[in-house]
N, C-alpha and C positions, 0 to 999 in steps of 0.2 A: 632138547638133548642134542640136536644137530650142531648147535653153536659151540657147545663144550667140546664135542669130538673134533670138529673142524679146527678149533683153536689149538688143540693139543697135537694135531697131526704134524705140522711143520717142526715142532720141537722134537718129536720122536724121530723124524727123518734126519734132522741135523745131528742128533745125538748118535745115531747109527753111522752116519757118514763120518762124523768126527772120530769115532772109534776105529773105523777102517783106516783112515789116514794116520791116526796115532800109531796103530800097529805097524803100518808101513814105515813110518818115520823111525820107530824104535828098532825095527828089523834092519833098516839101513844103518842106523847108528851102531847097532850090535855088530854088523858086518865090518864096519870101519874100526870098531874096537878090537876085533879079532886081528886086524892087520897091524896093530900097534907094536906087537912084539917082533914080527918077522919082516913083513913087506914094507911097512911105513918107514923104518930106518933106511932101507935100501933106496926107497924113492926120495927121501929127504937128502941123502948123500948125493944122489944123481942130480938133484937140483942145486947143489952147492952148499947145503946147510951142514954144518959140522959142529963138533964140540962134545962135551961130556953129556949133554942132554940126550944125544942119540945113543951113546953107549949105555945109558941107564935104561933105555927102553927095552933092552934085552931082558931085564929083570921081570918084565910083564909076561914072559913066556910061562911062568909058573901058574898064571891065572888063565891060560888059554882055554882049558876045558870048562871053566866057569863061564867065560864070555861066550864060548860056543854053545853051551846049554841055554843060556839066557837068550842069545840071538836066535837059536833054533826055535825056541818057544814063541818069540815074537814073530819070526818068519812064518811059522805054522799058523798062528792066529791071523796074520796078515793075509796069507793065502786063503784061509777059510773065509775071511771077509771079502776078498776080491773075487773068489770063484763060487761062492754060494749062490744058489738060485734065488731070485727075487720075485716075490708075488705081489703084484700091484692091483689085485682084484678089489681090495678094500679101499683103495685110494690113498694109501699111506706113503707112496713114493712119488710125491708131486714133483720133486726135483731129484732125479736119479744121479748117482755118483758117476764120475768119470773113472770107470774101472780100467780102461786101457792104460792110463798113466800109472795107476796104482800097480797093475800087473807088471808093467815094464820095470818099475822101481824094485819090486819084489824079486823079479828074475835076475836083475843086476846085483842085488844084495846076495842072492843065493850063489851067483857066480863068484862074487868076491869071497864069500865064506868058503866055497869049494877050493879056490886058489889058496886062501889062507891056511886051510887045513893040509893041503898037499905041499905047500912051499917048503917047510922044513925037511921033508923027505926028498924032494926033487932038487932043491938048491945045491947040494954038493955036486950033483952031476952037471948042473948048468954052469956053476961057477968054476968048475975044474978045466974048462976049455981055455 
């Protein structure tokens, strides 16, 4: 019985680790998707990119709350995976996750989401100078 349990342990550990990193990646992508309507066009113009493509990105503002909801769900799941307590009593965490990198990515994604949510309300005051 020991050989079956020890053979399955690394698979279980890698599956749990993969889910945590997948949630982190989706949260970061969701945060970047939220910037596509408001912040991303401004950044692209400041780098010299121009054209009709940037003007069309304003149409994505209608989907802002959908992307916010999806990104918040992934962010919440990512924070759950990054901050949940791990019990290694049964020997299932032979190779623990690097949670410091995951946590920093999640906090950066949360900051980007916060800025993306406030940007439409703050930008008239910033751009009026």
